All heavy atoms as a GROMACS GRO file, in nm:
protein
  552
    1MET      N    1  11.253   2.631   6.936
    1MET     CA    2  11.174   2.689   6.826
    1MET      C    3  11.202   2.842   6.825
    1MET      O    4  11.210   2.897   6.719
    1MET     CB    5  11.024   2.658   6.847
    1MET     CG    6  10.938   2.704   6.739
    1MET     SD    7  10.977   2.610   6.594
    1MET     CE    8  10.861   2.674   6.483
    2LYS      N    9  11.204   2.904   6.949
    2LYS     CA   10  11.230   3.047   6.955
    2LYS      C   11  11.370   3.079   6.894
    2LYS      O   12  11.387   3.180   6.831
    2LYS     CB   13  11.222   3.097   7.095
    2LYS     CG   14  11.082   3.119   7.144
    2LYS     CD   15  11.090   3.186   7.283
    2LYS     CE   16  10.948   3.217   7.328
    2LYS     NZ   17  10.950   3.290   7.454
    3LYS      N   18  11.463   2.990   6.920
    3LYS     CA   19  11.603   3.017   6.869
    3LYS      C   20  11.603   3.018   6.720
    3LYS      O   21  11.668   3.100   6.658
    3LYS     CB   22  11.695   2.910   6.933
    3LYS     CG   23  11.838   2.933   6.899
    3LYS     CD   24  11.928   2.831   6.965
    3LYS     CE   25  12.074   2.862   6.938
    3LYS     NZ   26  12.164   2.765   6.997
    4VAL      N   27  11.526   2.927   6.661
    4VAL     CA   28  11.521   2.921   6.517
    4VAL      C   29  11.458   3.048   6.456
    4VAL      O   30  11.509   3.105   6.360
    4VAL     CB   31  11.440   2.796   6.472
    4VAL    CG1   32  11.419   2.796   6.322
    4VAL    CG2   33  11.514   2.664   6.511
    5LEU      N   34  11.352   3.094   6.518
    5LEU     CA   35  11.285   3.215   6.472
    5LEU      C   36  11.371   3.340   6.487
    5LEU      O   37  11.378   3.425   6.398
    5LEU     CB   38  11.152   3.235   6.550
    5LEU     CG   39  11.043   3.136   6.513
    5LEU    CD1   40  10.922   3.164   6.606
    5LEU    CD2   41  11.000   3.147   6.371
    6VAL      N   42  11.453   3.344   6.600
    6VAL     CA   43  11.544   3.453   6.619
    6VAL      C   44  11.654   3.449   6.512
    6VAL      O   45  11.689   3.555   6.460
    6VAL     CB   46  11.600   3.449   6.765
    6VAL    CG1   47  11.714   3.545   6.779
    6VAL    CG2   48  11.491   3.478   6.865
    7MET      N   49  11.701   3.334   6.481
    7MET     CA   50  11.806   3.318   6.384
    7MET      C   51  11.755   3.359   6.243
    7MET      O   52  11.826   3.423   6.167
    7MET     CB   53  11.865   3.178   6.379
    7MET     CG   54  11.935   3.137   6.509
    7MET     SD   55  12.079   3.244   6.542
    7MET     CE   56  12.188   3.196   6.416
    8VAL      N   57  11.632   3.320   6.212
    8VAL     CA   58  11.574   3.356   6.082
    8VAL      C   59  11.552   3.505   6.071
    8VAL      O   60  11.587   3.569   5.971
    8VAL     CB   61  11.441   3.280   6.061
    8VAL    CG1   62  11.366   3.338   5.938
    8VAL    CG2   63  11.469   3.131   6.040
    9ALA      N   64  11.504   3.565   6.179
    9ALA     CA   65  11.484   3.713   6.182
    9ALA      C   66  11.619   3.782   6.167
    9ALA      O   67  11.629   3.883   6.096
    9ALA     CB   68  11.415   3.752   6.309
   10ALA      N   69  11.719   3.733   6.239
   10ALA     CA   70  11.855   3.796   6.232
   10ALA      C   71  11.910   3.785   6.090
   10ALA      O   72  11.972   3.879   6.037
   10ALA     CB   73  11.947   3.731   6.334
   11GLY      N   74  11.894   3.669   6.025
   11GLY     CA   75  11.935   3.650   5.892
   11GLY      C   76  11.869   3.745   5.794
   11GLY      O   77  11.930   3.798   5.700
   12MET      N   78  11.741   3.764   5.815
   12MET     CA   79  11.664   3.854   5.728
   12MET      C   80  11.713   4.000   5.747
   12MET      O   81  11.720   4.074   5.649
   12MET     CB   82  11.513   3.841   5.754
   12MET     CG   83  11.460   3.708   5.706
   12MET     SD   84  11.283   3.688   5.744
   12MET     CE   85  11.216   3.791   5.615
   13MET      N   86  11.738   4.037   5.870
   13MET     CA   87  11.791   4.170   5.895
   13MET      C   88  11.926   4.192   5.832
   13MET      O   89  11.953   4.296   5.770
   13MET     CB   90  11.799   4.194   6.048
   13MET     CG   91  11.666   4.208   6.114
   13MET     SD   92  11.568   4.347   6.057
   13MET     CE   93  11.659   4.479   6.125
   14ILE      N   94  12.012   4.094   5.845
   14ILE     CA   95  12.144   4.107   5.780
   14ILE      C   96  12.131   4.112   5.629
   14ILE      O   97  12.198   4.191   5.560
   14ILE     CB   98  12.234   3.983   5.823
   14ILE    CG1   99  12.270   3.995   5.970
   14ILE    CG2  100  12.360   3.976   5.738
   14ILE    CD1  101  12.338   3.876   6.028
   15GLY      N  102  12.040   4.033   5.576
   15GLY     CA  103  12.017   4.039   5.428
   15GLY      C  104  11.962   4.172   5.384
   15GLY      O  105  12.000   4.228   5.282
   16ALA      N  106  11.873   4.228   5.464
   16ALA     CA  107  11.816   4.361   5.426
   16ALA      C  108  11.921   4.467   5.435
   16ALA      O  109  11.930   4.556   5.348
   16ALA     CB  110  11.700   4.393   5.521
   17ILE      N  111  12.010   4.460   5.533
   17ILE     CA  112  12.115   4.561   5.543
   17ILE      C  113  12.215   4.545   5.429
   17ILE      O  114  12.259   4.644   5.368
   17ILE     CB  115  12.189   4.548   5.681
   17ILE    CG1  116  12.092   4.592   5.792
   17ILE    CG2  117  12.316   4.627   5.688
   17ILE    CD1  118  12.142   4.565   5.931
   18ALA      N  119  12.246   4.419   5.398
   18ALA     CA  120  12.340   4.398   5.285
   18ALA      C  121  12.278   4.445   5.152
   18ALA      O  122  12.349   4.502   5.070
   18ALA     CB  123  12.376   4.250   5.274
   19ALA      N  124  12.150   4.425   5.139
   19ALA     CA  125  12.081   4.470   5.013
   19ALA      C  126  12.080   4.618   5.001
   19ALA      O  127  12.085   4.676   4.894
   19ALA     CB  128  11.942   4.410   5.004
   20SER      N  129  12.070   4.688   5.118
   20SER     CA  130  12.065   4.831   5.109
   20SER      C  131  12.194   4.895   5.068
   20SER      O  132  12.201   5.007   5.021
   20SER     CB  133  12.021   4.889   5.248
   20SER     OG  134  12.127   4.867   5.344
   21TYR      N  135  12.306   4.822   5.082
   21TYR     CA  136  12.434   4.872   5.040
   21TYR      C  137  12.470   4.829   4.896
   21TYR      O  138  12.573   4.867   4.847
   21TYR     CB  139  12.546   4.822   5.134
   21TYR     CG  140  12.547   4.900   5.263
   21TYR    CD1  141  12.502   4.837   5.380
   21TYR    CD2  142  12.593   5.028   5.267
   21TYR    CE1  143  12.497   4.908   5.500
   21TYR    CE2  144  12.590   5.101   5.391
   21TYR     CZ  145  12.544   5.039   5.502
   21TYR     OH  146  12.544   5.109   5.619
   22ALA      N  147  12.387   4.752   4.831
   22ALA     CA  148  12.416   4.709   4.695
   22ALA      C  149  12.405   4.828   4.601
   22ALA      O  150  12.328   4.919   4.619
   22ALA     CB  151  12.309   4.603   4.655
   23ARG      N  152  12.490   4.826   4.498
   23ARG     CA  153  12.494   4.935   4.402
   23ARG      C  154  12.444   4.885   4.268
   23ARG      O  155  12.478   4.779   4.224
   23ARG     CB  156  12.637   4.983   4.387
   23ARG     CG  157  12.688   5.048   4.516
   23ARG     CD  158  12.825   5.110   4.496
   23ARG     NE  159  12.811   5.220   4.403
   23ARG     CZ  160  12.912   5.286   4.359
   23ARG    NH1  161  13.035   5.254   4.394
   23ARG    NH2  162  12.899   5.388   4.277
   24LEU      N  163  12.366   4.971   4.204
   24LEU     CA  164  12.318   4.942   4.074
   24LEU      C  165  12.426   4.979   3.970
   24LEU      O  166  12.505   5.070   3.994
   24LEU     CB  167  12.189   5.019   4.040
   24LEU     CG  168  12.069   4.984   4.127
   24LEU    CD1  169  11.955   5.080   4.097
   24LEU    CD2  170  12.026   4.841   4.104
   25PRO      N  171  12.426   4.907   3.856
   25PRO     CA  172  12.526   4.950   3.756
   25PRO      C  173  12.490   5.087   3.696
   25PRO      O  174  12.377   5.128   3.696
   25PRO     CB  175  12.510   4.840   3.650
   25PRO     CG  176  12.376   4.783   3.671
   25PRO     CD  177  12.348   4.795   3.817
   26ALA      N  178  12.593   5.155   3.649
   26ALA     CA  179  12.574   5.288   3.588
   26ALA      C  180  12.492   5.277   3.463
   26ALA      O  181  12.504   5.179   3.388
   26ALA     CB  182  12.704   5.353   3.564
   27ALA      N  183  12.414   5.376   3.437
   27ALA     CA  184  12.332   5.381   3.318
   27ALA      C  185  12.428   5.403   3.198
   27ALA      O  186  12.525   5.473   3.208
   27ALA     CB  187  12.232   5.489   3.324
   28PRO      N  188  12.395   5.344   3.084
   28PRO     CA  189  12.479   5.365   2.965
   28PRO      C  190  12.475   5.511   2.918
   28PRO      O  191  12.369   5.573   2.934
   28PRO     CB  192  12.422   5.265   2.860
   28PRO     CG  193  12.283   5.242   2.906
   28PRO     CD  194  12.284   5.258   3.053
   29ALA      N  195  12.582   5.558   2.865
   29ALA     CA  196  12.588   5.691   2.817
   29ALA      C  197  12.496   5.710   2.695
   29ALA      O  198  12.477   5.619   2.614
   29ALA     CB  199  12.730   5.727   2.775
   30LYS      N  200  12.432   5.825   2.685
   30LYS     CA  201  12.338   5.852   2.577
   30LYS      C  202  12.415   5.903   2.455
   30LYS      O  203  12.512   5.977   2.468
   30LYS     CB  204  12.236   5.959   2.618
   30LYS     CG  205  12.143   5.908   2.725
   30LYS     CD  206  12.038   6.010   2.758
   30LYS     CE  207  11.946   5.962   2.868
   30LYS     NZ  208  11.846   6.060   2.901
   31THR      N  209  12.370   5.863   2.339
   31THR     CA  210  12.428   5.914   2.218
   31THR      C  211  12.373   6.055   2.187
   31THR      O  212  12.276   6.098   2.246
   31THR     CB  213  12.397   5.822   2.098
   31THR    OG1  214  12.253   5.824   2.079
   31THR    CG2  215  12.443   5.680   2.123
   32ASP      N  216  12.438   6.121   2.094
   32ASP     CA  217  12.393   6.254   2.056
   32ASP      C  218  12.254   6.250   1.998
   32ASP      O  219  12.178   6.346   2.022
   32ASP     CB  220  12.490   6.315   1.952
   32ASP     CG  221  12.627   6.354   2.016
   32ASP    OD1  222  12.634   6.366   2.138
   32ASP    OD2  223  12.724   6.364   1.942
   33ALA      N  224  12.221   6.147   1.924
   33ALA     CA  225  12.086   6.137   1.867
   33ALA      C  226  11.986   6.123   1.981
   33ALA      O  227  11.876   6.185   1.975
   33ALA     CB  228  12.077   6.022   1.776
   34GLU      N  229  12.015   6.042   2.082
   34GLU     CA  230  11.920   6.024   2.190
   34GLU      C  231  11.903   6.155   2.271
   34GLU      O  232  11.796   6.191   2.313
   34GLU     CB  233  11.968   5.916   2.287
   34GLU     CG  234  11.960   5.776   2.228
   34GLU     CD  235  12.024   5.669   2.318
   34GLU    OE1  236  12.109   5.704   2.400
   34GLU    OE2  237  11.986   5.554   2.303
   35LYS      N  238  12.014   6.228   2.291
   35LYS     CA  239  12.010   6.356   2.360
   35LYS      C  240  11.927   6.458   2.280
   35LYS      O  241  11.843   6.528   2.339
   35LYS     CB  242  12.147   6.412   2.379
   35LYS     CG  243  12.230   6.334   2.482
   35LYS     CD  244  12.371   6.393   2.496
   35LYS     CE  245  12.457   6.312   2.584
   35LYS     NZ  246  12.596   6.363   2.592
   36ALA      N  247  11.944   6.460   2.146
   36ALA     CA  248  11.864   6.550   2.067
   36ALA      C  249  11.720   6.516   2.067
   36ALA      O  250  11.633   6.605   2.075
   36ALA     CB  251  11.920   6.549   1.923
   37ALA      N  252  11.687   6.386   2.060
   37ALA     CA  253  11.548   6.347   2.064
   37ALA      C  254  11.484   6.380   2.200
   37ALA      O  255  11.367   6.426   2.204
   37ALA     CB  256  11.537   6.194   2.040
   38GLU      N  257  11.559   6.362   2.305
   38GLU     CA  258  11.508   6.395   2.439
   38GLU      C  259  11.483   6.544   2.450
   38GLU      O  260  11.384   6.588   2.507
   38GLU     CB  261  11.602   6.347   2.544
   38GLU     CG  262  11.556   6.363   2.686
   38GLU     CD  263  11.650   6.303   2.790
   38GLU    OE1  264  11.697   6.194   2.770
   38GLU    OE2  265  11.675   6.374   2.889
   39ALA      N  266  11.577   6.628   2.398
   39ALA     CA  267  11.563   6.773   2.406
   39ALA      C  268  11.444   6.816   2.320
   39ALA      O  269  11.366   6.906   2.360
   39ALA     CB  270  11.692   6.835   2.354
   40GLU      N  271  11.422   6.756   2.204
   40GLU     CA  272  11.310   6.791   2.121
   40GLU      C  273  11.180   6.756   2.191
   40GLU      O  274  11.085   6.833   2.183
   40GLU     CB  275  11.321   6.719   1.987
   40GLU     CG  276  11.212   6.752   1.886
   40GLU     CD  277  11.229   6.682   1.754
   40GLU    OE1  278  11.344   6.653   1.716
   40GLU    OE2  279  11.127   6.657   1.690
   41LYS      N  280  11.176   6.639   2.255
   41LYS     CA  281  11.055   6.593   2.323
   41LYS      C  282  11.023   6.691   2.437
   41LYS      O  283  10.910   6.725   2.462
   41LYS     CB  284  11.074   6.452   2.375
   41LYS     CG  285  10.955   6.392   2.440
   41LYS     CD  286  10.982   6.247   2.481
   41LYS     CE  287  10.863   6.186   2.544
   41LYS     NZ  288  10.884   6.051   2.591
   42ALA      N  289  11.126   6.732   2.513
   42ALA     CA  290  11.107   6.825   2.624
   42ALA      C  291  11.059   6.960   2.573
   42ALA      O  292  10.974   7.024   2.634
   42ALA     CB  293  11.237   6.837   2.702
   43SER      N  294  11.111   7.004   2.463
   43SER     CA  295  11.072   7.129   2.403
   43SER      C  296  10.925   7.125   2.357
   43SER      O  297  10.851   7.220   2.383
   43SER     CB  298  11.160   7.163   2.283
   43SER     OG  299  11.120   7.282   2.219
   44ALA      N  300  10.890   7.021   2.300
   44ALA     CA  301  10.751   7.005   2.253
   44ALA      C  302  10.656   6.997   2.372
   44ALA      O  303  10.545   7.058   2.370
   44ALA     CB  304  10.732   6.874   2.166
   45ALA      N  305  10.695   6.929   2.477
   45ALA     CA  306  10.616   6.923   2.601
   45ALA      C  307  10.596   7.058   2.662
   45ALA      O  308  10.491   7.099   2.708
   45ALA     CB  309  10.672   6.822   2.697
   46LYS      N  310  10.708   7.132   2.665
   46LYS     CA  311  10.705   7.267   2.723
   46LYS      C  312  10.614   7.361   2.643
   46LYS      O  313  10.537   7.436   2.696
   46LYS     CB  314  10.844   7.325   2.726
   46LYS     CG  315  10.856   7.453   2.805
   46LYS     CD  316  11.000   7.495   2.824
   46LYS     CE  317  11.009   7.618   2.912
   46LYS     NZ  318  11.149   7.662   2.926
   47ALA      N  319  10.620   7.351   2.511
   47ALA     CA  320  10.531   7.432   2.425
   47ALA      C  321  10.385   7.396   2.447
   47ALA      O  322  10.300   7.482   2.453
   47ALA     CB  323  10.573   7.415   2.280
   48GLN      N  324  10.358   7.266   2.457
   48GLN     CA  325  10.222   7.220   2.480
   48GLN      C  326  10.171   7.270   2.612
   48GLN      O  327  10.056   7.321   2.625
   48GLN     CB  328  10.214   7.066   2.475
   48GLN     CG  329  10.083   7.008   2.506
   48GLN     CD  330   9.978   7.037   2.402
   48GLN    OE1  331  10.010   7.064   2.285
   48GLN    NE2  332   9.854   7.032   2.440
   49GLU      N  333  10.257   7.265   2.713
   49GLU     CA  334  10.215   7.310   2.844
   49GLU      C  335  10.189   7.463   2.845
   49GLU      O  336  10.093   7.509   2.905
   49GLU     CB  337  10.326   7.276   2.950
   49GLU     CG  338  10.285   7.311   3.088
   49GLU     CD  339  10.390   7.272   3.192
   49GLU    OE1  340  10.466   7.179   3.164
   49GLU    OE2  341  10.397   7.333   3.298
   50ALA      N  342  10.275   7.536   2.775
   50ALA     CA  343  10.254   7.681   2.764
   50ALA      C  344  10.121   7.715   2.693
   50ALA      O  345  10.051   7.807   2.735
   50ALA     CB  346  10.371   7.744   2.690
   51ALA      N  347  10.088   7.640   2.590
   51ALA     CA  348   9.960   7.660   2.520
   51ALA      C  349   9.844   7.628   2.613
   51ALA      O  350   9.745   7.703   2.609
   51ALA     CB  351   9.960   7.571   2.392
   52GLU      N  352   9.853   7.522   2.688
   52GLU     CA  353   9.746   7.488   2.782
   52GLU      C  354   9.731   7.595   2.888
   52GLU      O  355   9.616   7.629   2.925
   52GLU     CB  356   9.773   7.353   2.843
   52GLU     CG  357   9.758   7.238   2.746
   52GLU     CD  358   9.795   7.105   2.806
   52GLU    OE1  359   9.836   7.096   2.926
   52GLU    OE2  360   9.786   7.003   2.735
   53VAL      N  361   9.840   7.649   2.938
   53VAL     CA  362   9.832   7.750   3.044
   53VAL      C  363   9.767   7.878   2.980
   53VAL      O  364   9.678   7.940   3.046
   53VAL     CB  365   9.971   7.783   3.099
   53VAL    CG1  366   9.971   7.910   3.179
   53VAL    CG2  367  10.021   7.668   3.184
   54ALA      N  368   9.810   7.915   2.863
   54ALA     CA  369   9.748   8.036   2.798
   54ALA      C  370   9.601   8.015   2.780
   54ALA      O  371   9.522   8.111   2.797
   54ALA     CB  372   9.822   8.061   2.665
   55LYS      N  373   9.561   7.901   2.734
   55LYS     CA  374   9.417   7.874   2.715
   55LYS      C  375   9.339   7.882   2.845
   55LYS      O  376   9.229   7.941   2.851
   55LYS     CB  377   9.399   7.735   2.652
   55LYS     CG  378   9.261   7.697   2.617
   55LYS     CD  379   9.253   7.561   2.550
   55LYS     CE  380   9.108   7.523   2.522
   55LYS     NZ  381   9.096   7.388   2.464
   56ALA      N  382   9.396   7.825   2.953
   56ALA     CA  383   9.334   7.832   3.082
   56ALA      C  384   9.323   7.971   3.132
   56ALA      O  385   9.218   8.013   3.195
   56ALA     CB  386   9.406   7.742   3.183
   57GLN      N  387   9.428   8.055   3.110
   57GLN     CA  388   9.425   8.194   3.153
   57GLN      C  389   9.317   8.274   3.076
   57GLN      O  390   9.246   8.351   3.133
   57GLN     CB  391   9.561   8.258   3.132
   57GLN     CG  392   9.665   8.207   3.231
   57GLN     CD  393   9.806   8.262   3.202
   57GLN    OE1  394   9.833   8.302   3.092
   57GLN    NE2  395   9.890   8.255   3.302
   58ASP      N  396   9.312   8.248   2.947
   58ASP     CA  397   9.210   8.317   2.865
   58ASP      C  398   9.069   8.280   2.915
   58ASP      O  399   8.977   8.364   2.923
   58ASP     CB  400   9.226   8.278   2.719
   58ASP     CG  401   9.348   8.343   2.656
   58ASP    OD1  402   9.406   8.435   2.716
   58ASP    OD2  403   9.387   8.292   2.550
   59LYS      N  404   9.052   8.154   2.947
   59LYS     CA  405   8.920   8.109   2.999
   59LYS      C  406   8.885   8.169   3.134
   59LYS      O  407   8.772   8.214   3.153
   59LYS     CB  408   8.920   7.954   3.009
   59LYS     CG  409   8.790   7.896   3.044
   59LYS     CD  410   8.796   7.743   3.045
   59LYS     CE  411   8.664   7.684   3.090
   59LYS     NZ  412   8.667   7.538   3.097
   60ALA      N  413   8.987   8.186   3.219
   60ALA     CA  414   8.965   8.244   3.347
   60ALA      C  415   8.936   8.390   3.333
   60ALA      O  416   8.844   8.445   3.403
   60ALA     CB  417   9.091   8.227   3.435
   61VAL      N  418   8.997   8.465   3.240
   61VAL     CA  419   8.973   8.606   3.222
   61VAL      C  420   8.833   8.622   3.163
   61VAL      O  421   8.754   8.712   3.210
   61VAL     CB  422   9.080   8.666   3.128
   61VAL    CG1  423   9.035   8.801   3.079
   61VAL    CG2  424   9.212   8.669   3.190
   62ALA      N  425   8.791   8.539   3.067
   62ALA     CA  426   8.658   8.549   3.015
   62ALA      C  427   8.551   8.522   3.118
   62ALA      O  428   8.448   8.591   3.125
   62ALA     CB  429   8.643   8.444   2.898
   63ASN      N  430   8.575   8.424   3.202
   63ASN     CA  431   8.483   8.393   3.313
   63ASN      C  432   8.471   8.511   3.409
   63ASN      O  433   8.363   8.547   3.453
   63ASN     CB  434   8.524   8.266   3.383
   63ASN     CG  435   8.427   8.225   3.487
   63ASN    OD1  436   8.306   8.224   3.460
   63ASN    ND2  437   8.472   8.180   3.602
   64TYR      N  438   8.586   8.568   3.442
   64TYR     CA  439   8.583   8.685   3.530
   64TYR      C  440   8.506   8.803   3.469
   64TYR      O  441   8.425   8.864   3.546
   64TYR     CB  442   8.734   8.726   3.565
   64TYR     CG  443   8.738   8.846   3.653
   64TYR    CD1  444   8.726   8.832   3.792
   64TYR    CD2  445   8.764   8.976   3.604
   64TYR    CE1  446   8.733   8.943   3.878
   64TYR    CE2  447   8.773   9.086   3.692
   64TYR     CZ  448   8.756   9.066   3.825
   64TYR     OH  449   8.766   9.178   3.903
   65LYS      N  450   8.533   8.825   3.345
   65LYS     CA  451   8.465   8.941   3.283
   65LYS      C  452   8.312   8.916   3.275
   65LYS      O  453   8.233   9.010   3.290
   65LYS     CB  454   8.518   8.966   3.144
   65LYS     CG  455   8.658   9.023   3.147
   65LYS     CD  456   8.706   9.044   3.001
   65LYS     CE  457   8.848   9.094   2.997
   65LYS     NZ  458   8.904   9.105   2.859
   66LYS      N  459   8.277   8.794   3.248
   66LYS     CA  460   8.134   8.754   3.235
   66LYS      C  461   8.062   8.774   3.370
   66LYS      O  462   7.948   8.828   3.371
   66LYS     CB  463   8.123   8.610   3.183
   66LYS     CG  464   7.984   8.563   3.173
   66LYS     CD  465   7.985   8.417   3.122
   66LYS     CE  466   7.844   8.360   3.117
   66LYS     NZ  467   7.841   8.217   3.083
   67HIS      N  468   8.120   8.728   3.474
   67HIS     CA  469   8.054   8.730   3.606
   67HIS      C  470   8.068   8.855   3.685
   67HIS      O  471   7.988   8.887   3.772
   67HIS     CB  472   8.091   8.604   3.686
   67HIS     CG  473   8.045   8.481   3.624
   67HIS    ND1  474   7.915   8.442   3.615
   67HIS    CD2  475   8.114   8.379   3.561
   67HIS    CE1  476   7.903   8.327   3.553
   67HIS    NE2  477   8.022   8.284   3.520
   68LYS      N  478   8.172   8.926   3.661
   68LYS     CA  479   8.198   9.052   3.739
   68LYS      C  480   8.154   9.175   3.660
   68LYS      O  481   8.148   9.280   3.718
   68LYS     CB  482   8.349   9.065   3.774
   68LYS     CG  483   8.397   8.955   3.866
   68LYS     CD  484   8.339   8.973   4.008
   68LYS     CE  485   8.398   8.872   4.098
   68LYS     NZ  486   8.348   8.878   4.234
   69GLY      N  487   8.133   9.160   3.536
   69GLY     CA  488   8.088   9.274   3.458
   69GLY      C  489   8.191   9.382   3.444
   69GLY      O  490   8.165   9.500   3.439
   70VAL      N  491   8.319   9.338   3.436
   70VAL     CA  492   8.429   9.434   3.427
   70VAL      C  493   8.437   9.496   3.287
   70VAL      O  494   8.429   9.427   3.190
   70VAL     CB  495   8.563   9.367   3.462
   70VAL    CG1  496   8.678   9.459   3.438
   70VAL    CG2  497   8.560   9.315   3.602
   71SER      N  498   8.446   9.625   3.283
   71SER     CA  499   8.454   9.694   3.155
   71SER      C  500   8.605   9.715   3.123
   71SER      O  501   8.684   9.753   3.208
   71SER     CB  502   8.386   9.832   3.164
   71SER     OG  503   8.408   9.903   3.046
   72MET      N  504   8.639   9.699   2.999
   72MET     CA  505   8.775   9.722   2.956
   72MET      C  506   8.796   9.865   2.910
   72MET      O  507   8.907   9.905   2.873
   72MET     CB  508   8.812   9.625   2.840
   72MET     CG  509   8.811   9.481   2.877
   72MET     SD  510   8.925   9.442   3.015
   72MET     CE  511   9.080   9.473   2.933
   73ASP      N  512   8.694   9.950   2.916
   73ASP     CA  513   8.708  10.090   2.882
   73ASP      C  514   8.787  10.159   2.992
   73ASP      O  515   8.751  10.160   3.106
   73ASP     CB  516   8.565  10.152   2.866
   73ASP     CG  517   8.571  10.289   2.805
   73ASP    OD1  518   8.679  10.337   2.770
   73ASP    OD2  519   8.462  10.351   2.791
   74ALA      N  520   8.894  10.231   2.951
   74ALA     CA  521   8.984  10.294   3.045
   74ALA      C  522   8.916  10.413   3.111
   74ALA      O  523   8.955  10.453   3.225
   74ALA     CB  524   9.110  10.340   2.977
   75ARG      N  525   8.819  10.475   3.048
   75ARG     CA  526   8.755  10.591   3.103
   75ARG      C  527   8.658  10.555   3.216
   75ARG      O  528   8.626  10.636   3.301
   75ARG     CB  529   8.682  10.670   2.994
   75ARG     CG  530   8.778  10.740   2.898
   75ARG     CD  531   8.709  10.803   2.783
   75ARG     NE  532   8.696  10.696   2.682
   75ARG     CZ  533   8.602  10.693   2.590
   75ARG    NH1  534   8.514  10.790   2.579
   75ARG    NH2  535   8.597  10.597   2.504
   76LYS      N  536   8.603  10.437   3.214
   76LYS     CA  537   8.510  10.393   3.320
   76LYS      C  538   8.592  10.336   3.437
   76LYS      O  539   8.688  10.267   3.417
   76LYS     CB  540   8.416  10.288   3.269
   76LYS     CG  541   8.307  10.336   3.183
   76LYS     CD  542   8.213  10.220   3.153
   76LYS     CE  543   8.086  10.269   3.092
   76LYS     NZ  544   7.996  10.157   3.064
   77ASN      N  545   8.543  10.363   3.555
   77ASN     CA  546   8.610  10.312   3.677
   77ASN      C  547   8.513  10.231   3.756
   77ASN      O  548   8.411  10.241   3.785
   77ASN     CB  549   8.670  10.423   3.758
   77ASN     CG  550   8.795  10.477   3.692
   77ASN    OD1  551   8.866  10.406   3.618
   77ASN    ND2  552   8.828  10.603   3.720
   0.00000   0.00000   0.00000
């Protein structure tokens, strides 16, 4: 019985090693339209992220000014 279990375990190890060397097929080449759509989507996402960052920064500045009582007057220190 032990011999059978050892053989099954060895077979599984050989199968795992063989599977680790398997190669996936190459992805199909993208067309110009797909590339343009992907670039447009990335650009829109970047613009959205920039808008969210600006909004968060404005909110943080407003919160700082509210709680710290910072004056924007250059003559006051």
